[in-house]
N, C-alpha and C positions, 0 to 999 in steps of 0.2 A: 349613817350618812344618807342623805337624800340622793335621788338619781342625779340631780344637778351637781351636788358635791362630788359624787363619783366621777362625773364627766369632767369637772374642773381638775381633779387630781390626775386623771388619766391624760388630759390635755397638757397639763403642766409637765408631766413626765415625758410625753411625746415631743413636745417642743424642745425641752432640754436635750433630748437625744438626737434630734433631727435638724435643729436650726444651727447652721454653721456659725462659728464665732465671728467671721467676717460680716455676716448678715445681722449682727447685733451692734455694729458700729454705725455712727451717724452717717447719713448720706452727705457726701462732700462734693460730688460732681455729677453731671448728667449721666455719665457712664455707670454710676452706682444704681440707677433706676432701671428696672427691667420693664420693657414695654412689649416684649414678645414679637410675634409676627414672622413673616417669611424671611425678613432680613436679619432676624436675631441670630447671633453667633454664640452658642453656648460655650465654645472654647475660649471666648474672650474674657469670661469671668466664671470659672468653674464653680466656686462656692455659690454664686448667684444662680447658676443653672441647676445645681443640686437642690437648692432651696425651692425653686420654682417646681421642679419635678416632684419633690416630696409633698408639697402642699397641693399640687394639682392632682396627684394620685388619690388623695383623700377627699378631693372636692372642696378644699378649704381656701382656694382662691376666690370662690363664690360660695361660702359655707351655707347660705340660706336658700340657694337655688335647689330645685329638685334634682335628685341623683340621676334621673334619666337624661338630664341636659348637662351633665358634668359637674353638678353641684354637690354639696355635702349633705343636703337634706336636713340641716340642723334647724331646730326651733329658734325663734327670736331670742329666747333666754340662753340657749347654748351658743348662739352666734355672739352674743354679748360677752359670755364667759371667754370664748376664744379670743376676742379682741382684747379683753382685759389681760389675759395671760400672755399674749404677744407683747402688749405694752409693758408688762412687768419685766420682761427680759430685753426690752428695746428692740424687738425683732422687726426687721424691715418688712414692709408690704412686699410679698413675693412677686406681685404683678400689678403694674399700673396699666389701666386700659379704659378707653372710652367705651369699649364694648361692654365692660363690666358696669361702669358707673352710669352709662346713658342708654346705649342701644339695648343691652340685655333686658332691663326692666320693661322697655317698650315692646320688645318681642314677646316677652312672657305674657304681656297683657293683650297685645293686638296681633301677634304673628300667627301664621298657620302652623300646624304641627310639623309640616315639612320644613318650614323656615326655622323653627326652633331646633329641630334635629340637625339641620344643616349648619347653623351658625353658632348656637350656644355652646356645644362641646368644644369647638375650636377656640371660642373666646375664653372658656374656663381654663384651658390648658396653655393659653398663650400662643396658640398657633396662628392667630390672625390679629392684625392691628387695624383699627378703624379710625377714620376721621369724620368730621361733621360738616356737611354742606348746607348751612343755613343762611348766614348773612350774605348780602350782595352789595355792590357799590351804592345802590339806591334803595336798599332794604336792610337797614340796620335795626334801629329801635322799632321802626314800622316793618317788622319782619314779614307780615302778611302782604306787603306790597311787592314781594319778590316777582321777578320776571322770567327766570330760567324756565324754559318751556319743555314740555314732553309731548311730542306729537304722536298720536295713535297710529301705529303701523301694523295693525293686526295682532300678532302674538307678542309684539314688543313695542316699546316707545323709542322715539328718537329724541334725545335730549340735547338742547343747545342753551348756552348761557354762561354766566360767570358767577363764582362764589368768591368771597373775600374773608380774610381773617380765619382761614381754614387751618387750624392748629395741626402741625406735623403732617400736612397733606403730602409733602415730599417724601415722607417715610412710611406712610400708611399703605396697607394692602387693599382695603375696601373703604367705601364712603357711604354713609347714610345721608340722604339728600332730599331736600324739599324742592319740588318742581311744580310748575303750573300746568294743569291738565284742562282747565276751563277758565274763561274770562268772564263768565256770567256772574260770579260771586268772588269777592276778595278772599275771604277765609275759606269759602266753600269750593274754591277751584284749585285747591292745592292737594297734591298726592305725595306720599312718602315712599321713596324707592331706594334700593340698595344696588351698588354696582362696583365691579373690580376697578381699581385705579390704573391697572394695566390695560384697560379696554382701549381700543383705537379711538382717538379723538379726545382723550383726557390728557391735560398737561398742567403743570404747576410752576409757580414762580415765587420764591421766597420774598418776604417783606422785611426789610431791615428795620429793627426797632432802636430806640435810643439807648437800650442796654448793650447794643452791639451784637445781639443774637437775633436769630430769625426763626422762632418756632412757628410763626404765622406764614401763611402762603395765600396767593391768589390761585384759584383753581378754574381752569377753562374747559368747557365741554363743547366740542364741535362735532355734531352728528353722532353722539354716543348711543349705541344700541343697548337698551336695557330690557331684558325679558319681563313680561308682565308678571311672571311668577315671583319676581323680585319686588313687587309692590307690596308694602305692608298695609293692611286694612283696605278698605274699599277705595275705589277711585274717587277723588275729590273730597275724601275724608281724612287727608293727611294732617290737617290742622289739629285734629284730636290727638293724633300720635305725637305731633310736634310739641303741643302744650304739656302732655304727660312727660315726655322726655326732658323738656326744659325744667320741670320740677326736680327731676333727679340730677340734672346738670347743676342746678343751683345749690342743691344739697351737697354735691361733690365739691363745688367751689367754696362753699361756706366752711368746709373742713380746714382750709388754710388758716382760719382764725384760731384753730386749736394748736397748742404747743405740742411738739413731738416729745415722746418719752425720753428719759435719760437726761443728757446734758442740756444746759440752758445757755445757748450762745449769746443771748442778750446780756445775761448776768456775767458770763465769762468775759465778754468784750469790755464791759464796764469795769470789772476788776483789773483787767490787764491795762486799761488806760488810766484810771484815776486811783487805783489801789484801795486799800482798806485802812480805816482809822484804828485807833488803839482798842476799840470795842469790837473789831472784826466786821464793821459795817462799811459800805461804800463811802469813800472819803468825801465825795461830792454830795452834800445833802439834797440839793435840788434834783440831781439826776436820780438819787436814791428814792425820792418821793415820786418822781415821774414813773420809775420802773415799778414801784409798789402799787401805784394807782393802776398802771396797765395790767399788772398781774391779777389784781382784784377783778377787773373787767374780763380778763381772759378766763378766770375760774368761773365767773358767772355765766359766760358764754358756753363753757364746757358743760356746765350743769344743764343749761337750757338745751344744748345740742343733744345731750343724752336723753332728756325727756322727749324731745321731738322725735328722735329715732324710735324710741319705745312706742310713741303714739302712732308713728308711721307704720311700723310693723304690725300694730294692732288694728290698723285701719281707722284710727280716730283722729288723725292729723287734719288740721284745716288746710284746704288746698292752697292757700296763700302763704302758709308757713315757710316753704322753701325760699320765697322772696325775702321774708324777714331775716332768715338765717343767712342768706347770701349777702345781703347788705351789711349786716353786723360782722359777719366773718371776714369779708374783704376789707372793711374799715379797720378791723383789728389787725389784720395782716399788714396793712399799710402802716399803721401806728407802730407795730413791732419793729419793722425795718427802719422807720424814722428814728426810733430810739436806738437801734443798733448803730446807725450812722452817727448819732449824737454821742453814744458811748464810746465809739471807736476814735473820736477826735479826727485830726487831720489824716491819720493813717487810713481811715475808712475811705478816703477819697482816692486811694491808689487804684490805678486802672489796669495796668498790665504787668505789675511786678510779680516775681515768683513768690515773694512773701505773702502777697494778698491773693495768691492762687488765681492770677489773672483778673484781679479786681472783682472777685466773686461777690463780695459784700455790696459794693457800689452798683454792680450790674443787677443784682437781685433786688436792691432797693428801687432802681428805676423800673424794673419789670413789674413791681407791684402796682404801678400807676395804671396798668391795664386791667387790674382787678375790678375797677369801677365800671369797666366797659363790657368785658367778656361775660357771656351768659345772660346778657340783659343789663343795661346801664343802671347805676344806682338810682337815678331819677325814675326810671321805669319801675324798679323794685319799690320805691317809696310810694309811687302812685298806686301800685297794686295793694300795698299794705293799707293805704288810706281808704281805698274803695272797698276792698274785700274783707279786711279785718276791722278797721275803725268805722266802716260804713259811712264815710263822709260823702256829701253830695259832690257830683262832678261839676266841672267848671261850666 
């Protein structure tokens, strides 16, 4: 056996012994997802808490991060094996975290050693929950047009302004935030800072969506004091950090185009609605063809995603590839939920019934409409692909 074969065998045995049966079931509600943070209550879901603790102790919530920052220190090949073995038993992700998917990579590249030691281990074990302060009422697609200001006050900044579409700001412990420290240059006057959401002057207000849920918030900053030690990278160089982080955010969002392991709710819903014919196929040939076409696209995207991750870990990925992945992944996710609604028939439109788990299907379908906006609109992603990959001339 090769070293990688041995690692796979040992990983498979460890997962079998340590992943609770409950953590191999499909996620059915928001409470099934672990975000960690100061407000996290392990007693609310003991199997989930055991799974997080076991994975965090091995550094496997962030398997490819260095061990000194709470990671597993695994090679890209070993990390891939771990993901494959988790998928094989339908193991849930032990921890969802913007700290893992967005801020962590940015700190690893741009953070000081003190910042890494302060924040990364907490992120790895689920001890802190982060939100992202990027978009503003007048700075969405034109993110560099942001106006939230950070006034120099000696050893700290005084931050004033507003952010919008701040996902889970009302539940987050800390925020990574873009602020303007100079008006001399649009992109060149932005700094990247971190601060506690419990700081005096910080307040949030949920934004009600068409799905009936409010994962997004408005965030207001009124005279918030932020130590300069919490600035990541140089002053007025925050745009470099912002762009790097956006690449990882778009990679994260693109993952919604991938089907989860185990059961296939799309096929299950179609079978429940239209039944099977005498050959054991979906009785509706049109719906059957639509699902087959979608599954082919999803398989192709999964193969492309795996290749991109390999290239990213090896440092060979094109800088614009996350935009391509984000666009395709979010379009696939929207298409999946459109088909799930079609497969569910009129029952899929139920909004508040116990049978529909509070209209989970319909609300999830409506939520996918935001996929084309968050992390950069689809139009922005297509422009980036056109300019950076296809090298088409600008308008």
